[in-house]
C-alpha positions as CSV (number, residue, x, y, z in Angstrom):
1,M,-0.2,32.0,9.5
2,T,-1.5,29.7,12.3
3,K,0.7,29.2,15.3
4,I,1.0,25.5,16.3
5,N,0.8,25.0,20.1
6,R,2.9,22.1,21.4
7,H,1.2,20.5,24.3
8,I,2.9,17.8,26.3
9,I,0.6,14.8,26.9
10,P,0.5,13.8,30.6
11,A,2.0,10.4,31.0
12,P,3.8,8.4,33.7
13,I,7.4,9.2,34.4
14,G,9.7,8.1,31.7
15,Y,7.5,9.1,28.8
16,S,7.9,12.3,26.8
17,L,5.0,12.4,24.3
18,T,4.3,15.6,22.4
19,S,1.9,16.4,19.7
20,H,4.7,15.8,17.3
21,S,5.1,12.1,18.3
22,S,4.5,9.6,15.6
23,P,1.5,7.3,15.9
24,G,3.9,4.4,16.2
25,E,5.6,6.0,19.3
26,L,2.2,6.7,20.8
27,A,1.0,3.1,20.2
28,E,4.2,1.7,21.8
29,A,3.6,3.9,24.9
30,L,-0.1,2.7,25.1
31,D,1.1,-0.9,24.9
32,V,3.4,-0.4,27.8
33,L,0.7,1.4,29.8
34,A,-1.8,-1.4,29.1
35,A,0.8,-4.0,30.2
36,R,1.6,-2.2,33.4
37,T,-1.9,-1.3,34.4
38,G,-3.9,-4.1,32.8
39,D,-6.5,-1.4,31.8
40,R,-8.2,-2.4,28.5
41,R,-8.9,1.3,27.7
42,F,-5.3,1.7,26.7
43,E,-5.6,-1.2,24.3
44,R,-8.8,0.3,22.7
45,A,-7.0,3.7,22.5
46,R,-4.1,2.0,20.7
47,R,-6.5,0.3,18.1
48,E,-8.2,3.6,17.6
49,L,-4.9,5.4,17.1
50,L,-3.7,3.0,14.4
51,R,-7.0,2.8,12.6
52,P,-6.9,4.9,9.4
53,C,-9.1,8.0,9.4
54,A,-11.5,8.8,6.6
55,G,-9.5,9.4,3.4
56,Q,-6.4,7.6,4.6
57,R,-5.2,4.2,3.4
58,S,-4.6,1.3,5.7
59,P,-1.0,-0.1,5.9
60,A,-2.2,-3.2,4.0
61,T,-3.7,-1.1,1.2
62,S,-0.5,1.0,1.0
63,K,1.6,-2.2,0.8
64,A,-0.6,-3.6,-2.0
65,I,-0.4,-0.4,-4.0
66,A,3.4,-0.4,-3.6
67,Q,3.6,-4.0,-4.8
68,R,1.3,-3.3,-7.7
69,D,3.4,-0.2,-8.7
70,E,6.6,-2.2,-8.5
71,A,5.1,-4.9,-10.8
72,I,4.1,-2.2,-13.3
73,R,7.6,-0.8,-13.4
74,E,8.9,-4.4,-14.0
75,M,6.4,-4.8,-16.9
76,S,7.7,-1.6,-18.4
77,T,11.1,-3.2,-19.0
78,F,9.5,-5.3,-21.7
79,C,8.1,-2.3,-23.6
80,L,9.9,0.0,-26.0
81,G,9.3,3.7,-26.7
82,S,8.5,6.7,-24.7
83,R,7.0,6.5,-21.2
84,W,3.6,7.4,-22.6
85,S,3.6,4.7,-25.2
86,R,4.8,2.2,-22.6
87,S,2.0,3.2,-20.3
88,Q,-0.6,2.7,-23.1
89,E,1.0,-0.7,-24.0
90,I,0.9,-1.8,-20.4
91,H,-2.7,-0.7,-20.0
92,K,-3.7,-2.7,-23.1
93,L,-1.9,-5.8,-21.8
94,L,-3.5,-5.5,-18.4
95,L,-7.0,-5.1,-19.8
96,R,-6.5,-8.0,-22.2
97,Y,-5.1,-10.2,-19.4
98,S,-7.8,-9.3,-16.9
99,T,-10.6,-10.0,-19.3
100,T,-9.3,-13.3,-20.6
101,T,-6.7,-15.5,-18.8
102,W,-7.2,-13.9,-15.4
103,R,-11.0,-14.3,-15.4
104,F,-10.9,-17.9,-16.7
105,G,-8.5,-19.4,-14.2
106,D,-5.5,-17.4,-13.1
107,D,-7.6,-15.6,-10.4
108,R,-7.9,-18.8,-8.5
109,L,-4.2,-19.6,-8.5
110,E,-2.1,-19.1,-5.4
111,E,1.2,-19.0,-7.2
112,M,2.2,-17.5,-10.5
113,P,2.4,-20.1,-13.3
114,S,6.1,-20.8,-14.2
115,R,5.3,-20.1,-17.9
116,Y,5.0,-16.4,-17.0
117,L,8.5,-16.1,-15.7
118,Q,10.6,-13.5,-17.6
119,T,7.5,-12.3,-19.5
120,P,5.2,-9.2,-19.0
121,Y,2.5,-11.6,-17.8
122,A,4.5,-12.1,-14.5
123,G,3.9,-8.4,-13.8
124,A,0.3,-8.6,-15.0
125,F,-0.3,-11.5,-12.6
126,A,1.2,-9.5,-9.7
127,V,-0.8,-6.4,-10.5
128,L,-4.1,-8.3,-10.5
129,R,-3.1,-10.4,-7.5
130,S,-2.6,-7.2,-5.5
131,G,-6.4,-6.7,-5.4
132,Q,-6.0,-3.1,-6.4
133,P,-7.8,-1.7,-9.5
134,V,-6.0,-1.7,-12.8
135,P,-4.8,1.9,-13.3
136,G,-5.6,3.8,-16.5
137,P,-2.9,5.1,-18.9
138,R,-2.5,8.4,-17.2
139,Q,-2.0,6.8,-13.7
140,L,0.4,4.3,-15.3
141,H,2.4,7.2,-16.8
142,K,2.7,8.7,-13.2
143,I,3.8,5.3,-11.8
144,L,6.4,4.9,-14.5
145,K,7.6,8.5,-13.8
146,G,8.2,7.9,-10.1
């Protein structure tokens, strides 16, 4: 078992930053320091702190995936059967939509067409609009589970 050392980061009076501080707290402290001192190194350190590391998702990507997953869950309300059969049906619908209507015009639309309201195609439009890849049946099953 590895013992974690807690080091206090030196900072001006009024700041108590530890190794357990969240990146958001550290970024706020760096903003204040940059404003007080005018030193651009604090701004660069803040950008570096908030940049995702290798293997991490950016906040924009995480938001797009969350929106895609919510649209998939909405699509599942139009399907019947078990979770596995719904995931297969959603996958078929997404593939069919992405290779036909999406490719031949819907990908250039800013807003969802009104004819898609209250249909599974509203969810399909949102899934493809998110810019994230269309998940396979196994991933869809996991999304519907959670």
